[in-house]
Each structure stands twice: as C-alpha cells, then as structure tokens.
Backbone as CSV, one residue per row, in Angstrom:
resi,resn,N_x,N_y,N_z,CA_x,CA_y,CA_z,C_x,C_y,C_z
1,UNK,227.792,59.959,95.125,226.663,60.277,96.010,227.209,60.538,97.411
2,UNK,226.748,61.624,98.014,227.157,61.965,99.364,225.944,61.859,100.267
3,UNK,226.058,61.109,101.332,224.959,60.929,102.279,225.138,61.895,103.447
4,UNK,224.127,62.724,103.665,224.157,63.654,104.802,222.919,63.373,105.643
5,UNK,223.128,62.858,106.834,221.991,62.468,107.670,221.892,63.390,108.880
6,UNK,220.672,63.962,109.034,220.352,64.813,110.190,221.233,66.050,110.298
7,UNK,221.830,66.468,109.193,222.679,67.652,109.244,221.876,68.927,108.995
8,UNK,220.988,68.859,108.015,220.242,70.062,107.641,219.378,70.598,108.771
9,UNK,218.670,69.743,109.567,217.888,70.289,110.682,218.748,71.061,111.669
10,UNK,219.923,70.529,111.991,220.822,71.204,112.924,221.278,72.530,112.354
11,UNK,221.575,72.529,111.054,222.006,73.763,110.395,220.894,74.810,110.438
12,UNK,219.646,74.372,110.136,218.510,75.302,110.116,218.285,75.908,111.490
13,UNK,218.332,75.077,112.537,218.143,75.578,113.896,219.245,76.549,114.287
14,UNK,220.492,76.200,113.952,221.619,77.061,114.295,221.493,78.417,113.621
15,UNK,221.145,78.393,112.326,221.000,79.645,111.601,219.869,80.474,112.176
16,UNK,218.756,79.826,112.504,217.603,80.538,113.046,217.948,81.238,114.355
17,UNK,218.536,80.516,115.289,218.832,81.104,116.582,219.928,82.153,116.492
18,UNK,220.889,81.975,115.592,221.922,82.991,115.403,221.314,84.285,114.877
19,UNK,220.363,84.152,113.922,219.701,85.332,113.370,218.907,86.040,114.455
20,UNK,218.149,85.277,115.263,217.336,85.879,116.308,218.216,86.556,117.351
21,UNK,219.346,85.940,117.670,220.255,86.529,118.653,220.837,87.832,118.136
22,UNK,221.153,87.850,116.831,221.716,89.062,116.241,220.714,90.200,116.259
23,UNK,219.422,89.853,116.079,218.400,90.889,116.058,218.009,91.344,117.453
24,UNK,218.193,90.477,118.428,217.712,90.769,119.767,218.454,91.919,120.428
25,UNK,219.658,92.233,119.951,220.413,93.289,120.608,220.003,94.684,120.137
26,UNK,219.030,94.728,119.175,218.503,96.012,118.700,219.609,96.938,118.202
27,UNK,220.648,96.362,117.619,221.798,97.155,117.196,221.576,97.760,115.820
28,UNK,220.480,98.479,115.656,220.193,99.167,114.409,220.639,100.611,114.555
29,UNK,221.443,101.116,113.631,221.887,102.506,113.733,220.700,103.460,113.833
30,UNK,220.855,104.501,114.623,219.780,105.474,114.805,219.362,106.076,113.478
31,UNK,220.293,106.203,112.545,219.987,106.782,111.235,219.021,105.926,110.431
32,UNK,218.936,104.627,110.765,218.005,103.734,110.069,216.583,103.877,110.585
33,UNK,216.425,104.386,111.794,215.102,104.493,112.408,214.480,105.835,112.074
34,UNK,214.257,106.034,110.785,213.679,107.267,110.262,212.452,106.932,109.433
35,UNK,211.554,107.882,109.304,210.315,107.658,108.560,210.553,107.641,107.050
36,UNK,211.703,108.081,106.607,212.002,108.146,105.172,212.016,106.735,104.573
37,UNK,211.298,106.570,103.467,211.245,105.277,102.792,209.834,104.957,102.343
38,UNK,209.675,103.782,101.756,208.356,103.270,101.371,207.976,102.170,102.338
39,UNK,206.779,102.282,102.903,206.281,101.355,103.914,205.048,100.639,103.385
40,UNK,204.930,99.369,103.711,203.797,98.579,103.225,203.242,97.727,104.356
41,UNK,201.949,97.449,104.294,201.296,96.641,105.320,201.648,95.168,105.154
42,UNK,201.117,94.341,106.031,201.529,92.940,106.141,201.335,92.154,104.853
43,UNK,200.320,92.498,104.044,200.064,91.745,102.807,201.231,91.846,101.827
44,UNK,202.026,92.938,101.945,203.227,93.128,101.137,202.920,93.103,99.633
45,UNK,201.727,93.584,99.264,201.342,93.620,97.850,201.015,95.021,97.367
46,UNK,200.859,95.968,98.281,200.508,97.341,97.909,201.706,98.240,98.166
47,UNK,202.156,98.920,97.100,203.296,99.822,97.197,202.984,101.100,96.439
48,UNK,203.473,102.208,96.940,203.357,103.455,96.204,204.193,103.376,94.933
49,UNK,203.990,104.356,94.049,204.758,104.386,92.809,203.903,104.054,91.602
50,UNK,204.564,103.906,90.468,203.865,103.721,89.197,203.198,102.366,89.066
51,UNK,203.518,101.421,89.955,202.837,100.139,89.917,201.430,100.196,90.493
52,UNK,201.108,101.317,91.164,199.768,101.489,91.741,198.950,102.526,90.984
53,UNK,199.610,103.618,90.571,198.898,104.677,89.851,199.716,105.123,88.655
54,UNK,199.074,105.116,87.498,199.695,105.565,86.254,199.154,106.960,85.946
55,UNK,199.941,108.018,86.198,199.446,109.384,85.987,199.352,109.785,84.512
56,UNK,200.001,109.034,83.634,199.927,109.358,82.205,198.523,109.043,81.680
57,UNK,198.056,107.832,81.962,196.707,107.436,81.540,195.687,107.603,82.654
58,UNK,196.142,108.079,83.817,195.290,108.282,84.996,194.541,107.011,85.367
59,UNK,195.310,105.944,85.563,194.741,104.644,85.896,195.201,104.191,87.272
60,UNK,194.264,103.694,88.075,194.596,103.026,89.320,194.688,101.537,89.035
61,UNK,195.769,100.909,89.494,196.063,99.513,89.167,195.797,98.651,90.403
62,UNK,194.861,97.724,90.301,194.449,96.915,91.454,195.521,95.890,91.829
63,UNK,196.020,95.927,93.070,196.995,94.920,93.537,196.320,93.568,93.746
64,UNK,197.137,92.559,94.025,196.603,91.209,94.224,195.788,91.096,95.509
65,UNK,196.207,91.806,96.558,195.536,91.734,97.851,195.382,93.143,98.424
66,UNK,194.395,93.356,99.295,194.244,94.669,99.936,195.456,95.004,100.787
67,UNK,195.670,96.283,101.000,196.776,96.724,101.830,196.938,98.227,101.758
68,UNK,197.945,98.715,102.472,198.220,100.153,102.558,199.710,100.382,102.378
69,UNK,200.059,101.475,101.725,201.459,101.847,101.597,201.600,103.364,101.701
70,UNK,202.612,103.791,102.423,202.976,105.209,102.492,204.447,105.344,102.146
71,UNK,204.776,106.450,101.504,206.169,106.807,101.257,206.413,108.213,101.775
72,UNK,207.619,108.426,102.313,208.014,109.728,102.830,209.435,110.042,102.370
73,UNK,209.657,111.269,101.935,210.997,111.717,101.584,211.586,112.499,102.746
74,UNK,212.888,112.774,102.659,213.530,113.532,103.732,213.319,115.035,103.586
75,UNK,212.690,115.467,102.463,212.458,116.904,102.277,210.968,117.260,102.282
76,UNK,210.150,116.401,102.906,208.783,116.814,103.182,207.702,116.406,102.206
77,UNK,207.936,115.369,101.394,206.900,114.906,100.461,206.421,113.507,100.863
78,UNK,205.145,113.240,100.561,204.596,111.922,100.870,203.792,111.410,99.682
79,UNK,203.538,110.101,99.713,202.644,109.475,98.741,201.892,108.358,99.450
80,UNK,200.647,108.150,99.065,199.796,107.143,99.699,199.152,106.254,98.641
81,UNK,199.151,104.949,98.887,198.437,103.980,98.042,197.597,103.118,98.975
82,UNK,196.305,103.059,98.719,195.403,102.345,99.615,194.455,101.469,98.804
83,UNK,194.335,100.218,99.209,193.387,99.287,98.592,192.661,98.562,99.724
84,UNK,191.377,98.840,99.870,190.601,98.251,100.951,189.350,97.571,100.406
85,UNK,189.003,96.462,101.038,187.793,95.722,100.683,186.979,95.511,101.950
86,UNK,185.691,95.861,101.891,184.798,95.703,103.042,183.652,94.780,102.665
87,UNK,183.354,93.826,103.532,182.265,92.892,103.276,180.894,93.537,103.425
88,UNK,179.904,92.887,102.861,178.518,93.333,102.960,177.770,92.360,103.862
89,UNK,177.305,92.845,105.003,176.655,91.966,105.981,175.368,91.349,105.442
90,UNK,174.711,92.039,104.541,173.440,91.543,103.994,173.649,90.548,102.862
91,UNK,174.727,90.747,102.100,174.987,89.873,100.960,176.496,89.762,100.776
92,UNK,177.063,88.594,101.101,178.516,88.445,101.027,179.030,88.429,99.591
93,UNK,178.120,88.427,98.623,178.532,88.518,97.220,178.716,89.979,96.792
94,UNK,178.479,90.904,97.701,178.503,92.326,97.339,179.511,93.123,98.168
95,UNK,180.787,92.774,98.135,181.777,93.563,98.883,182.011,94.918,98.220
96,UNK,182.447,95.862,99.026,182.819,97.179,98.511,184.335,97.281,98.489
97,UNK,184.874,97.699,97.359,186.324,97.840,97.217,186.658,99.273,96.824
98,UNK,187.740,99.791,97.376,188.151,101.153,97.039,189.669,101.220,96.904
99,UNK,190.123,101.913,95.870,191.539,102.211,95.667,191.698,103.716,95.744
100,UNK,192.693,104.174,96.491,192.920,105.608,96.664,194.399,105.917,96.466
101,UNK,194.646,106.948,95.669,196.002,107.474,95.491,196.005,108.938,95.899
102,UNK,197.012,109.312,96.693,197.243,110.719,97.018,198.743,110.959,97.138
103,UNK,199.143,112.182,96.869,200.517,112.596,97.176,200.528,114.093,97.399
104,UNK,201.579,114.554,98.051,201.670,115.977,98.373,202.794,116.207,99.353
105,UNK,202.561,117.059,100.337,203.580,117.410,101.319,203.138,116.975,102.717
106,UNK,204.127,116.779,103.570,203.807,116.475,104.962,204.699,117.306,105.869
107,UNK,204.227,117.492,107.085,205.028,118.204,108.083,204.840,117.544,109.438
108,UNK,205.888,117.605,110.243,205.843,117.057,111.587,205.826,118.198,112.585
109,UNK,204.793,118.233,113.415,204.660,119.282,114.408,205.590,119.023,115.595
110,UNK,205.752,120.013,116.444,206.658,119.898,117.586,206.265,118.763,118.521
111,UNK,204.958,118.436,118.575,204.499,117.374,119.471,204.558,115.989,118.826
112,UNK,205.129,115.906,117.617,205.266,114.625,116.934,204.125,114.266,116.009
113,UNK,203.108,115.119,115.928,201.977,114.859,115.045,202.387,115.022,113.583
114,UNK,201.933,114.099,112.733,202.175,114.169,111.297,200.937,114.706,110.598
115,UNK,201.127,115.685,109.730,200.025,116.236,108.941,200.352,116.038,107.472
116,UNK,199.515,115.258,106.767,199.715,114.960,105.350,198.733,115.796,104.543
117,UNK,199.265,116.685,103.694,198.432,117.608,102.926,198.599,117.309,101.438
118,UNK,197.622,116.627,100.838,197.740,116.216,99.426,197.492,117.360,98.456
119,UNK,198.039,117.206,97.247,197.696,118.123,96.163,196.237,117.847,95.789
120,UNK,195.394,118.856,95.881,193.961,118.608,95.741,193.553,118.186,94.334
121,UNK,194.377,118.466,93.324,193.993,118.104,91.953,194.499,116.735,91.525
122,UNK,195.395,116.128,92.317,196.027,114.874,91.892,195.423,113.618,92.502
123,UNK,194.736,113.729,93.622,194.187,112.558,94.286,193.139,111.854,93.430
124,UNK,193.136,110.513,93.478,192.177,109.728,92.686,191.591,108.608,93.557
125,UNK,190.328,108.289,93.274,189.643,107.203,93.963,188.868,106.358,92.965
126,UNK,188.965,105.034,93.118,188.181,104.100,92.310,187.337,103.281,93.279
127,UNK,186.015,103.461,93.192,185.079,102.817,94.108,184.260,101.775,93.363
128,UNK,184.276,100.554,93.896,183.527,99.455,93.278,182.484,98.932,94.255
129,UNK,181.209,98.973,93.836,180.092,98.427,94.606,179.264,97.580,93.640
130,UNK,179.711,96.361,93.366,179.171,95.561,92.260,177.667,95.324,92.294
131,UNK,177.063,95.314,93.472,175.622,95.074,93.544,174.803,96.356,93.435
132,UNK,175.504,97.492,93.350,174.811,98.773,93.221,175.181,99.530,91.947
133,UNK,176.429,99.345,91.496,176.874,100.121,90.334,176.789,99.342,89.021
134,UNK,176.179,98.150,89.074,175.986,97.314,87.881,177.302,97.006,87.175
135,UNK,178.351,96.858,87.976,179.645,96.483,87.420,180.457,97.634,86.861
136,UNK,179.962,98.859,86.994,180.694,100.028,86.490,181.217,100.817,87.685
137,UNK,182.502,100.709,87.968,183.095,101.378,89.125,183.127,102.882,88.932
138,UNK,183.130,103.600,90.040,183.136,105.065,90.008,184.554,105.580,90.197
139,UNK,185.041,106.322,89.209,186.384,106.892,89.241,186.241,108.396,89.464
140,UNK,186.907,108.930,90.468,186.716,110.346,90.800,187.970,110.945,91.414
141,UNK,187.994,112.267,91.512,189.062,112.945,92.234,188.862,112.721,93.728
142,UNK,189.970,112.779,94.448,189.917,112.535,95.895,190.911,113.448,96.582
143,UNK,190.492,114.039,97.690,191.372,114.955,98.418,191.017,114.905,99.893
144,UNK,191.906,114.334,100.694,191.636,114.203,102.120,192.921,114.396,102.917
145,UNK,192.993,115.503,103.655,194.130,115.716,104.550,194.098,114.668,105.653
146,UNK,195.260,114.126,105.988,195.340,113.095,107.016,196.214,113.585,108.167
147,UNK,195.787,113.235,109.371,196.528,113.623,110.570,196.790,112.374,111.409
148,UNK,198.037,112.154,111.752,198.421,111.076,112.660,198.960,111.713,113.932
149,UNK,198.395,111.318,115.063,198.772,111.951,116.329,200.262,111.811,116.586
150,UNK,200.809,110.656,116.298,202.252,110.447,116.422,202.626,109.148,115.712
151,UNK,203.907,108.850,115.689,204.380,107.635,115.027,205.640,107.141,115.720
152,UNK,205.954,105.869,115.472,207.171,105.264,116.033,207.838,104.420,114.953
153,UNK,209.153,104.513,114.848,209.939,103.670,113.949,210.859,102.824,114.803
154,UNK,210.784,101.513,114.628,211.571,100.626,115.475,211.909,99.352,114.714
155,UNK,212.798,98.559,115.293,213.122,97.254,114.731,212.183,96.213,115.323
156,UNK,211.438,95.537,114.478,210.623,94.415,114.904,211.538,93.195,114.946
157,UNK,211.976,92.807,116.126,212.978,91.751,116.243,212.427,90.382,115.871
158,UNK,211.117,90.215,115.930,210.543,88.914,115.579,210.616,88.684,114.075
159,UNK,210.245,89.723,113.306,210.266,89.598,111.850,211.599,90.033,111.244
160,UNK,212.421,90.709,112.045,213.693,91.175,111.527,213.549,92.283,110.511
161,UNK,212.542,93.144,110.707,212.293,94.222,109.750,212.039,95.523,110.506
162,UNK,212.357,96.637,109.858,212.086,97.938,110.457,210.600,98.252,110.281
163,UNK,209.980,98.685,111.351,208.525,98.844,111.395,208.137,100.297,111.661
164,UNK,207.087,100.748,110.971,206.509,102.067,111.213,205.142,101.881,111.862
165,UNK,204.978,102.421,113.054,203.692,102.356,113.749,203.055,103.745,113.764
166,UNK,201.931,103.881,113.078,201.200,105.139,113.028,200.037,105.098,114.020
167,UNK,199.713,106.262,114.561,198.572,106.400,115.464,197.618,107.443,114.869
168,UNK,196.350,107.080,114.742,195.357,107.975,114.152,195.199,109.237,114.994
169,UNK,194.448,110.197,114.469,194.286,111.481,115.162,193.662,111.317,116.537
170,UNK,192.879,110.228,116.735,192.275,109.973,118.044,193.137,109.057,118.910
171,UNK,194.349,108.738,118.431,195.272,107.927,119.209,195.172,106.431,118.969
172,UNK,194.227,106.014,118.116,194.054,104.582,117.860,195.238,104.050,117.057
173,UNK,195.772,102.919,117.510,196.919,102.289,116.862,196.507,101.724,115.506
174,UNK,197.248,102.055,114.459,196.971,101.560,113.122,197.743,100.262,112.853
175,UNK,197.331,99.499,111.827,198.109,98.293,111.488,199.558,98.668,111.188
176,UNK,200.519,97.891,111.653,201.931,98.235,111.434,202.305,98.168,109.962
177,UNK,203.227,99.017,109.581,203.772,99.026,108.227,205.251,98.654,108.308
178,UNK,205.749,98.002,107.256,207.133,97.532,107.256,207.901,98.171,106.101
179,UNK,209.174,98.465,106.373,210.005,99.120,105.373,210.163,98.223,104.147
180,UNK,209.815,98.759,102.976,209.903,98.009,101.723,210.980,98.557,100.800
181,UNK,211.116,99.881,100.727,212.111,100.502,99.858,212.750,101.686,100.572
182,UNK,214.027,101.849,100.346,214.739,103.028,100.815,215.917,103.247,99.894
183,UNK,216.016,104.366,99.178,215.094,105.508,99.198,213.698,105.116,98.731
184,UNK,212.696,105.973,98.978,211.321,105.604,98.687,211.049,105.407,97.198
185,UNK,210.127,104.496,96.907,209.664,104.228,95.546,208.409,105.058,95.322
186,UNK,208.558,106.191,94.633,207.465,107.150,94.500,207.380,107.708,93.086
187,UNK,206.222,108.253,92.776,206.079,109.062,91.578,206.727,110.425,91.836
188,UNK,206.978,111.211,90.791,207.538,112.549,91.009,206.683,113.359,91.989
189,UNK,207.318,114.199,92.774,206.633,114.870,93.873,205.962,116.181,93.481
190,UNK,205.924,116.523,92.192,205.217,117.728,91.765,203.776,117.370,91.390
191,UNK,202.953,118.390,91.122,201.590,118.162,90.648,201.667,117.496,89.277
192,UNK,201.004,116.354,89.120,201.124,115.554,87.901,200.003,115.795,86.903
193,UNK,198.824,116.108,87.394,197.669,116.304,86.514,196.975,117.619,86.845
194,UNK,197.631,118.731,86.509,197.087,120.048,86.857,195.806,120.360,86.087
195,UNK,195.005,121.217,86.675,193.792,121.702,86.010,193.895,123.211,85.867
196,UNK,193.127,123.762,84.934,193.155,125.202,84.690,192.642,125.984,85.885
197,UNK,191.876,125.331,86.753,191.299,126.017,87.907,192.282,126.179,89.054
198,UNK,193.462,125.572,88.929,194.422,125.607,90.020,195.544,126.584,89.729
199,UNK,195.813,127.486,90.676,196.922,128.420,90.518,198.240,127.673,90.417
200,UNK,198.364,126.639,91.208,199.588,125.833,91.190,199.729,125.151,89.847
201,UNK,198.596,124.781,89.273,198.631,124.117,87.977,199.169,125.042,86.900
202,UNK,198.829,126.321,86.970,199.288,127.266,85.964,200.816,127.322,85.922
203,UNK,201.422,127.129,87.089,202.882,127.215,87.162,203.567,125.970,86.634
204,UNK,202.867,124.846,86.623,203.512,123.592,86.250,203.064,123.048,84.905
205,UNK,201.897,123.467,84.434,201.311,122.842,83.244,202.165,123.026,81.999
206,UNK,202.856,124.153,81.900,203.584,124.457,80.672,204.976,123.831,80.611
207,UNK,205.456,123.327,81.717,206.832,122.852,81.711,207.060,121.537,82.396
208,UNK,207.310,121.623,83.695,207.775,120.447,84.434,206.825,119.273,84.348
209,UNK,205.524,119.517,84.451,204.572,118.404,84.460,204.613,117.621,83.159
210,UNK,204.692,118.335,82.025,204.735,117.654,80.736,206.003,116.823,80.593
211,UNK,207.133,117.357,81.073,208.392,116.619,81.002,208.345,115.368,81.882
212,UNK,207.750,115.520,83.053,207.642,114.379,83.956,206.822,113.276,83.325
213,UNK,205.729,113.622,82.698,204.886,112.609,82.071,205.645,111.858,80.989
214,UNK,206.431,112.583,80.210,207.209,111.909,79.173,208.232,110.964,79.791
215,UNK,208.823,111.383,80.896,209.828,110.537,81.538,209.215,109.272,82.132
216,UNK,207.931,109.289,82.389,207.271,108.129,82.993,207.056,106.997,82.004
217,UNK,207.507,107.162,80.782,207.497,106.029,79.863,208.402,104.917,80.400
218,UNK,209.392,105.300,81.218,210.261,104.320,81.885,209.866,104.213,83.358
219,UNK,208.560,104.221,83.608,208.072,104.388,84.971,208.353,103.212,85.887
220,UNK,208.731,102.059,85.349,208.988,100.928,86.233,210.447,100.840,86.647
221,UNK,211.249,101.812,86.255,212.635,101.865,86.702,212.719,102.720,87.953
222,UNK,213.484,102.294,88.920,213.618,103.043,90.158,214.978,102.764,90.772
223,UNK,215.516,103.750,91.489,216.768,103.535,92.213,216.507,103.096,93.643
224,UNK,215.231,102.878,93.979,214.892,102.416,95.321,215.374,100.981,95.509
225,UNK,215.798,100.672,96.724,216.322,99.352,97.038,215.286,98.578,97.838
226,UNK,214.901,97.405,97.327,213.902,96.591,98.018,214.512,95.996,99.279
227,UNK,213.823,96.219,100.399,214.265,95.655,101.657,213.901,94.183,101.725
228,UNK,214.687,93.398,102.479,214.413,91.980,102.618,213.090,91.762,103.320
229,UNK,212.259,90.886,102.746,210.977,90.567,103.367,211.025,89.200,104.026
230,UNK,212.241,88.679,104.298,212.395,87.360,104.899,211.770,87.333,106.280
231,UNK,210.894,86.404,106.497,210.267,86.215,107.797,211.042,85.131,108.535
232,UNK,211.670,85.498,109.644,212.530,84.551,110.333,211.767,83.422,111.013
233,UNK,210.444,83.559,111.111,209.651,82.451,111.627,209.774,81.241,110.717
234,UNK,210.029,81.473,109.429,210.169,80.380,108.471,211.282,79.426,108.877
235,UNK,212.368,79.995,109.420,213.476,79.124,109.830,213.043,78.190,110.953
236,UNK,212.210,78.668,111.854,211.745,77.840,112.960,210.927,76.671,112.439
237,UNK,209.983,76.970,111.528,209.126,75.911,110.987,209.945,74.909,110.175
238,UNK,210.914,75.402,109.413,211.759,74.520,108.623,212.512,73.554,109.526
239,UNK,213.108,74.100,110.593,213.837,73.249,111.510,212.937,72.244,112.203
240,UNK,211.723,72.710,112.611,210.812,71.818,113.317,210.363,70.665,112.441
241,UNK,210.054,70.951,111.182,209.600,69.910,110.260,210.694,68.895,110.006
242,UNK,211.910,69.413,109.751,213.005,68.512,109.425,213.449,67.688,110.632
243,UNK,213.433,68.272,111.820,213.806,67.521,113.013,212.787,66.429,113.297
244,UNK,211.513,66.776,113.077,210.461,65.797,113.306,210.540,64.646,112.337
245,UNK,211.024,64.935,111.120,211.093,63.887,110.105,212.352,63.049,110.236
246,UNK,213.337,63.513,111.044,214.606,62.792,111.172,215.234,62.604,109.808
247,UNK,215.389,63.721,109.093,215.659,63.678,107.660,216.939,62.946,107.301
248,UNK,216.861,62.202,106.218,218.032,61.679,105.525,217.977,62.236,104.128
249,UNK,218.984,63.004,103.735,218.945,63.716,102.459,220.101,63.253,101.594
250,UNK,219.799,62.989,100.353,220.818,62.560,99.401,221.079,63.687,98.402
251,UNK,222.324,63.965,98.182,222.702,64.928,97.161,223.392,64.147,96.026
252,UNK,222.932,64.358,94.821,223.522,63.697,93.657,224.334,64.693,92.867
253,UNK,225.454,64.244,92.413,226.233,65.109,91.531,227.073,64.254,90.599
C-alpha cells in the first residue's frame, strides 16, 4: 500500500494552470483557423452526417438534446443538421420540435458574407406539434437558402477549443459552434434523392446517386477525426474539491 497525501490536488492545479497558460498565448497555426470542418453547438449532441439523416430510408434521427451543426468542405460544399424545441406559452405540455437537414454548396462573398444554397430536392424537415398533430409528425421537403453576414474562427482559450462564430444576415450574433470533426463528417456532397422534375436529378439518378446509396450501407464509418471536447473548467473544479477536502488517497496494488 502506498500512501499519497495531498498530492493529487497539487497535481490537478498544476496541470490546469499549465494548460491555461499554454492556451493563453493563442499559438494556433493560421491554417487551423479555417471554416473547414464539422461544427456543433454547446450541447455537443447534434452532428451532420449519417447519424442525423439516413438518405437511404429518408429518415431524420432525433438526437438526445437540441442543437445545431454545420459542416463545410474546402471545395465549397456544406451540410446542416438542426434540432430545435420551442415551448408553448399556453400549455407547457405542448412544445414544438423540428428537425431539419440540408446540404448543397456555399460561397463566400468579397465582403465576408456566407451564402448557403441547398439542393432543393434533398432538404428534409420533421415537424412535431403533439397537441395539434395528434402524435403524427409532419415529414416534408425543405429548402431554405441561408445568408450569414460574416463569420469568425478563433481559439476559445477558456474551453481550449476552436470556435466558429456566425452572424445572421441582420448582424445578430448566433450561438457559438465548436469544432467537432476535421475533415468534416458529412454525407456525400451530390444530390442524394433526385426527383424526375429536377434537371440535376436527371444527371445523377442513373449513376452516381445509386452508387452512393449502396455505399451508405457502411454509413457510420468516417475518416473524420473527432476533436477533443475536454472542458478545462473541469480541472479547476477537480482541484477545488480535492483541496477543500484535504484529500488522503490510498492506492492498492
């Protein structure tokens, strides 16, 4: 038996402050501060890719908690996964929930504005209004071009994560998004569910789209690398608790 008294609190504090000091110098390579990647909101439960939308069976998959995720490639493609829940002021038993999937192309204007232009045949929306729809959610096509006045990519030194800050078309600051995967975790960037009414669909329906769908049988495999979601505030709380307890810890072996 080895007795270690009051060592772990000191270790936790030292590690915490060393990590914060390392992050404080903002020494992130400029190449890392790019919009390319998969970004997710604070809930860290909503991500683009096949875990949110299954294009083979055309199913939207409800995450554990509401949130937003965007993915961007370096050659001009984007994907969006959105899960939002809104309360009902008249009856708190009747919240409205919506899941939205879109993907397509994006472009950055000279003034820094981002324009996201989805494939109009691929967007999907699942709307749930339990006190109005009698428990039967409405599943429909969805197509909405999005415009962000500008954006910023920076290192959030408090959380130790790369952050994407989007600004709506009217300049309103949106909830921050944090880098989750790089390269991005996305579905294939072509039209996935073409219709006969679409000229673009005619070009893809006979070949690439069918092959892509077959390849999605392995849809949970990805070469994207999950970024660390470690919150450095945890080290502070750990140290504070252990210092307050004046810990004596026994290790048995």
